[in-house]
C-alpha positions in Angstrom: 70.9 113.3 158.7 69.4 115.2 155.9 71.1 118.4 157.0 74.5 116.7 157.2 74.0 115.4 153.6 73.5 118.9 152.3 69.7 119.0 152.2 68.3 122.5 152.6 66.2 122.5 155.8 64.2 125.7 155.2 60.4 125.6 155.4 60.1 124.3 151.8 62.9 121.7 152.3 61.3 120.4 155.5 57.9 120.1 153.8 59.5 118.3 150.9 61.2 115.9 153.2 58.1 115.2 155.3 56.0 114.6 152.1 58.6 112.1 150.8 58.6 110.3 154.2 54.8 110.2 154.2 54.7 108.8 150.6 57.3 106.2 151.5 59.9 107.3 149.0 62.9 105.2 149.8 65.8 107.2 148.5 67.7 110.5 149.1 70.3 112.5 147.2 73.5 113.3 149.1 76.1 116.0 148.1 79.4 114.3 148.9 82.9 115.7 148.7 85.5 113.7 146.7 86.9 112.5 150.0 83.5 111.3 151.3 82.8 109.5 148.0 86.2 107.8 148.1 85.5 106.5 151.6 82.2 104.9 150.4 84.1 103.1 147.7 86.5 101.5 150.1 85.9 97.8 150.9 84.4 97.3 154.4 
């Protein structure tokens, strides 16, 4: 899921992600295209 969201999964990226999960950080940043962002704005 992180990779699809544009997160860099090199060694440093994997360690950062594992540390965030271990600490219980409950948010992530996604890099979305304008089309993806527009779809999120549509009513469900």
